[in-house]
DORO-419662 format. One record per residue (C-alpha): residue in one letter; x, y, z. Coordinates in nm, 4 decimals, always signed. Layout:
# DORO-419662
type=A&xx=X&yy=Y&zz=Z
...
# end
This chain:
# DORO-419662
type=M&xx=+6.5547&yy=+11.4266&zz=+8.2198
type=I&xx=+6.2178&yy=+11.2557&zz=+8.4573
type=L&xx=+6.2626&yy=+11.1501&zz=+8.8054
type=F&xx=+6.0346&yy=+10.8769&zz=+8.9408
type=D&xx=+6.0074&yy=+10.9449&zz=+9.3136
type=K&xx=+5.9163&yy=+10.8094&zz=+9.6309
type=P&xx=+5.8828&yy=+11.1405&zz=+9.8696
type=E&xx=+5.9833&yy=+11.0016&zz=+10.1775
type=C&xx=+6.2872&yy=+10.7317&zz=+10.0240
type=P&xx=+6.6623&yy=+10.8717&zz=+10.1626
type=F&xx=+6.7973&yy=+10.7390&zz=+9.7945
type=C&xx=+6.5588&yy=+10.9323&zz=+9.6013
type=W&xx=+6.5615&yy=+11.2465&zz=+9.8255
type=K&xx=+6.9144&yy=+11.2537&zz=+9.7621
type=V&xx=+6.9012&yy=+11.2194&zz=+9.4096
type=R&xx=+6.6313&yy=+11.5191&zz=+9.4549
type=L&xx=+6.8535&yy=+11.7050&zz=+9.6537
type=T&xx=+7.1710&yy=+11.6620&zz=+9.3783
type=L&xx=+6.9582&yy=+11.8007&zz=+9.0485
type=T&xx=+6.8320&yy=+12.0354&zz=+9.2804
type=E&xx=+7.1651&yy=+12.1325&zz=+9.3826
type=L&xx=+7.3591&yy=+12.1394&zz=+9.0319
type=G&xx=+7.0364&yy=+12.3335&zz=+8.8672
type=V&xx=+6.9637&yy=+12.0797&zz=+8.6372
type=D&xx=+6.5837&yy=+12.0933&zz=+8.5300
type=F&xx=+6.3739&yy=+11.7533&zz=+8.5553
type=E&xx=+6.0295&yy=+11.6520&zz=+8.5836
type=L&xx=+5.9270&yy=+11.4534&zz=+8.9704
type=R&xx=+5.7127&yy=+11.1728&zz=+8.8935
type=N&xx=+5.4878&yy=+11.0181&zz=+9.2164
type=Y&xx=+5.6113&yy=+10.6525&zz=+9.1717
type=L&xx=+5.2563&yy=+10.5735&zz=+9.2850
type=A&xx=+5.0443&yy=+10.8536&zz=+9.0909
type=P&xx=+4.7972&yy=+10.7187&zz=+8.8040
type=Y&xx=+5.0231&yy=+10.5057&zz=+8.5442
type=Q&xx=+5.3051&yy=+10.5731&zz=+8.6402
type=E&xx=+5.3858&yy=+10.2150&zz=+8.7816
type=D&xx=+5.3871&yy=+10.0867&zz=+8.4842
type=I&xx=+5.5971&yy=+10.3028&zz=+8.3303
type=W&xx=+5.8632&yy=+10.2925&zz=+8.5990
type=R&xx=+5.8855&yy=+9.9254&zz=+8.7115
type=P&xx=+5.9660&yy=+9.7796&zz=+8.3748
type=L&xx=+6.2400&yy=+10.0184&zz=+8.3607
type=T&xx=+6.4349&yy=+9.8637&zz=+8.6429
type=P&xx=+6.5431&yy=+9.4841&zz=+8.7361
type=N&xx=+6.5365&yy=+9.6412&zz=+9.0704
type=Q&xx=+6.1518&yy=+9.7066&zz=+9.0723
type=T&xx=+6.2636&yy=+10.0273&zz=+9.3125
type=V&xx=+6.2574&yy=+10.3939&zz=+9.2931
type=P&xx=+6.4524&yy=+10.5625&zz=+9.2206
type=V&xx=+6.4690&yy=+10.5788&zz=+8.8395
type=L&xx=+6.6128&yy=+10.8741&zz=+8.6337
type=V&xx=+6.4882&yy=+10.8840&zz=+8.2665
type=T&xx=+6.7540&yy=+11.0769&zz=+8.0523
type=D&xx=+6.8109&yy=+11.1451&zz=+7.6780
type=D&xx=+7.1402&yy=+10.9251&zz=+7.7624
type=G&xx=+6.9359&yy=+10.5914&zz=+7.8734
type=V&xx=+6.7278&yy=+10.4952&zz=+8.2148
type=I&xx=+6.9280&yy=+10.4832&zz=+8.5092
type=Y&xx=+6.8674&yy=+10.2962&zz=+8.8627
type=E&xx=+7.0367&yy=+10.3121&zz=+9.1645
type=S&xx=+7.0862&yy=+10.6165&zz=+9.3679
type=D&xx=+7.4566&yy=+10.6232&zz=+9.3756
type=V&xx=+7.4904&yy=+10.5179&zz=+8.9620
type=I&xx=+7.2763&yy=+10.8295&zz=+8.9529
type=L&xx=+7.4607&yy=+11.0559&zz=+9.1489
type=E&xx=+7.7775&yy=+10.9488&zz=+8.9188
type=Y&xx=+7.6160&yy=+11.0120&zz=+8.5946
type=L&xx=+7.5437&yy=+11.3679&zz=+8.7249
type=E&xx=+7.8938&yy=+11.3926&zz=+8.8113
type=D&xx=+7.9836&yy=+11.2623&zz=+8.4401
type=L&xx=+7.7505&yy=+11.5123&zz=+8.3442
type=T&xx=+7.8336&yy=+11.8346&zz=+8.5171
type=A&xx=+8.1288&yy=+11.7954&zz=+8.6591
type=K&xx=+8.0301&yy=+11.9834&zz=+8.9745
type=L&xx=+7.8771&yy=+11.7150&zz=+9.1866
type=L&xx=+8.2486&yy=+11.5926&zz=+9.3743
type=P&xx=+8.6051&yy=+11.7762&zz=+9.4395
type=E&xx=+8.9021&yy=+11.7942&zz=+9.1896
type=S&xx=+9.1289&yy=+11.6091&zz=+9.4307
type=I&xx=+9.1135&yy=+11.2246&zz=+9.4176
type=D&xx=+9.1635&yy=+11.2023&zz=+9.7934
type=E&xx=+8.8724&yy=+11.4464&zz=+9.8673
type=R&xx=+8.6845&yy=+11.2409&zz=+9.5737
type=L&xx=+8.7425&yy=+10.9227&zz=+9.7271
type=K&xx=+8.6018&yy=+11.0405&zz=+10.0534
type=A&xx=+8.2812&yy=+11.1814&zz=+9.9490
type=R&xx=+8.2126&yy=+10.8430&zz=+9.7838
type=L&xx=+8.2983&yy=+10.6686&zz=+10.1154
type=I&xx=+8.1105&yy=+10.8569&zz=+10.3346
type=N&xx=+7.7615&yy=+10.8669&zz=+10.1093
type=K&xx=+7.8109&yy=+10.4638&zz=+10.1380
type=Y&xx=+7.8715&yy=+10.4725&zz=+10.5136
type=S&xx=+7.5393&yy=+10.7068&zz=+10.5401
type=D&xx=+7.3633&yy=+10.4254&zz=+10.2731
type=T&xx=+7.4776&yy=+10.1240&zz=+10.4932
type=K&xx=+7.5688&yy=+10.2535&zz=+10.8491
type=I&xx=+7.3604&yy=+10.5321&zz=+10.8947
type=G&xx=+7.0301&yy=+10.3861&zz=+10.7214
type=A&xx=+7.0428&yy=+10.0648&zz=+10.9218
type=G&xx=+6.9721&yy=+10.2620&zz=+11.2490
type=L&xx=+6.6735&yy=+10.4675&zz=+11.1861
type=R&xx=+6.5351&yy=+10.2253&zz=+10.9544
type=E&xx=+6.4366&yy=+10.0607&zz=+11.2425
type=V&xx=+6.2700&yy=+10.3797&zz=+11.3517
type=I&xx=+6.1027&yy=+10.4612&zz=+11.0791
type=F&xx=+5.9935&yy=+10.1460&zz=+10.9633
type=E&xx=+5.8841&yy=+10.0458&zz=+11.3127
type=K&xx=+5.6601&yy=+10.4095&zz=+11.3196
type=R&xx=+5.5195&yy=+10.4695&zz=+10.9672
type=D&xx=+5.1770&yy=+10.4342&zz=+10.9809
type=K&xx=+5.1467&yy=+10.2683&zz=+11.2913
type=P&xx=+4.9231&yy=+10.4113&zz=+11.6379
type=E&xx=+5.2217&yy=+10.4589&zz=+11.8709
type=S&xx=+5.0146&yy=+10.2136&zz=+12.0892
type=E&xx=+5.1277&yy=+9.9932&zz=+11.8669
type=W&xx=+5.5088&yy=+10.0744&zz=+11.8294
type=D&xx=+5.7880&yy=+9.7933&zz=+11.9355
type=W&xx=+5.9631&yy=+10.0467&zz=+12.1608
type=Q&xx=+6.2751&yy=+9.8054&zz=+12.1793
type=R&xx=+6.3149&yy=+9.7976&zz=+11.8562
type=I&xx=+6.2743&yy=+10.1470&zz=+11.8262
type=N&xx=+6.5151&yy=+10.1977&zz=+12.0893
type=S&xx=+6.7844&yy=+9.9410&zz=+11.9349
type=G&xx=+6.7708&yy=+10.1695&zz=+11.5861
type=I&xx=+6.8550&yy=+10.5003&zz=+11.7803
type=H&xx=+7.1192&yy=+10.3393&zz=+11.9758
type=T&xx=+7.2899&yy=+10.1966&zz=+11.6553
type=F&xx=+7.2302&yy=+10.5463&zz=+11.5015
type=F&xx=+7.4118&yy=+10.7342&zz=+11.8022
type=S&xx=+7.6845&yy=+10.4670&zz=+11.8048
type=R&xx=+7.7772&yy=+10.5507&zz=+11.4481
type=L&xx=+7.7916&yy=+10.9564&zz=+11.4612
type=P&xx=+8.1273&yy=+10.9506&zz=+11.5911
type=F&xx=+8.2765&yy=+10.8383&zz=+11.2901
type=L&xx=+8.0910&yy=+11.1452&zz=+11.1050
type=E&xx=+8.2121&yy=+11.3748&zz=+11.3803
type=E&xx=+8.5484&yy=+11.3202&zz=+11.2937
type=K&xx=+8.5257&yy=+11.3392&zz=+10.9306
type=L&xx=+8.3335&yy=+11.6594&zz=+10.9195
type=D&xx=+8.6252&yy=+11.7970&zz=+11.1854
type=G&xx=+8.4728&yy=+12.1378&zz=+11.1784
type=Q&xx=+8.4701&yy=+12.1951&zz=+10.8102
type=E&xx=+8.1757&yy=+12.3771&zz=+10.6314
type=Y&xx=+8.1342&yy=+12.0599&zz=+10.4064
type=F&xx=+8.2503&yy=+11.6854&zz=+10.3953
type=T&xx=+8.5068&yy=+11.7483&zz=+10.1771
type=S&xx=+8.5852&yy=+12.1152&zz=+10.0170
type=Q&xx=+8.2675&yy=+12.1696&zz=+9.8657
type=Y&xx=+7.8828&yy=+12.0540&zz=+9.8567
type=S&xx=+7.9084&yy=+11.6768&zz=+9.7225
type=L&xx=+7.7740&yy=+11.3388&zz=+9.7508
type=P&xx=+7.7572&yy=+11.3422&zz=+10.1989
type=E&xx=+7.5767&yy=+11.6320&zz=+10.1805
type=A&xx=+7.3047&yy=+11.5050&zz=+9.9889
type=A&xx=+7.2878&yy=+11.1615&zz=+10.1419
type=L&xx=+7.3491&yy=+11.2777&zz=+10.5114
type=T&xx=+7.1216&yy=+11.5681&zz=+10.4881
type=A&xx=+6.8233&yy=+11.3390&zz=+10.3753
type=R&xx=+6.9005&yy=+11.0212&zz=+10.6306
type=F&xx=+6.9293&yy=+11.3290&zz=+10.9307
type=A&xx=+6.6307&yy=+11.4786&zz=+10.7878
type=L&xx=+6.4054&yy=+11.1417&zz=+10.8107
type=A&xx=+6.5346&yy=+11.0782&zz=+11.1162
type=E&xx=+6.4431&yy=+11.3968&zz=+11.2801
type=A&xx=+6.0899&yy=+11.3938&zz=+11.0992
type=Y&xx=+6.0280&yy=+11.0964&zz=+11.2915
type=G&xx=+6.1377&yy=+11.2105&zz=+11.6913
type=V&xx=+6.5213&yy=+11.1379&zz=+11.6005
type=E&xx=+6.7738&yy=+11.4163&zz=+11.6449
type=I&xx=+7.1647&yy=+11.4609&zz=+11.6438
type=P&xx=+7.2513&yy=+11.4328&zz=+12.0306
type=E&xx=+7.4326&yy=+11.7513&zz=+12.1448
type=Q&xx=+7.7581&yy=+11.5533&zz=+12.2115
type=F&xx=+7.7894&yy=+11.6170&zz=+11.8218
type=P&xx=+7.7973&yy=+11.9792&zz=+11.7565
type=G&xx=+7.9934&yy=+11.9850&zz=+11.4196
type=L&xx=+7.6971&yy=+11.7655&zz=+11.2825
type=R&xx=+7.4355&yy=+11.9895&zz=+11.4492
type=D&xx=+7.5629&yy=+12.2750&zz=+11.2913
type=W&xx=+7.6074&yy=+12.1017&zz=+10.9558
type=F&xx=+7.2441&yy=+11.9808&zz=+10.9524
type=S&xx=+7.1185&yy=+12.3188&zz=+11.0521
type=R&xx=+7.3102&yy=+12.4719&zz=+10.7616
type=M&xx=+7.2197&yy=+12.2016&zz=+10.5352
type=K&xx=+6.8034&yy=+12.2742&zz=+10.6068
type=L&xx=+6.8430&yy=+12.6188&zz=+10.5185
type=R&xx=+6.9509&yy=+12.5614&zz=+10.1766
type=A&xx=+6.7281&yy=+12.5997&zz=+9.8859
type=S&xx=+6.7866&yy=+12.2763&zz=+9.7428
type=F&xx=+6.6326&yy=+12.1135&zz=+10.1175
type=Q&xx=+6.3376&yy=+12.3535&zz=+10.1146
type=Q&xx=+6.2587&yy=+12.2586&zz=+9.7797
type=T&xx=+6.2763&yy=+11.9054&zz=+9.7748
type=A&xx=+6.1525&yy=+11.8192&zz=+10.1002
type=P&xx=+5.8735&yy=+11.5560&zz=+10.1048
type=W&xx=+5.7020&yy=+11.7303&zz=+10.3963
# end
């Protein structure tokens, strides 16, 4: 398998985490490396990464890639229907709700000197991010994982929270379950092997 990847992209990172957790061999190619853009861009109508090239075909959209990996390995989602549904819903929540606030912070800080930052935009993004954590604290409910095993939420939220932390936004102390969960996720070999820094 070949994964065309942008190191700091949370959608790409959750795919890297998942491939690594599942023990799937893959070749990682940076989307901007010489000649790579000419290869991956024609493969996806979205003109974005991640793009996974497999013997079965070309797969784009991070969630479709993860569903493919579940079909391939049957190791990514729990067995019970209700837990599979929970995993998928929290994964979507990560991409849409958690990602929305963090995007404002990251896009404002990335590649700009601090003197040019729009603090109103940053603070609004942080507020949005914090306001969406109670739902996750409740869903985690003191468990080791969001479901009975490492699954979609772990990959998606680990990437989001790590990017948040890299840009100066940490999980507040009022969410001890999430803080503990994230500390454990950062100790996993998959995190160490896939972190973009």
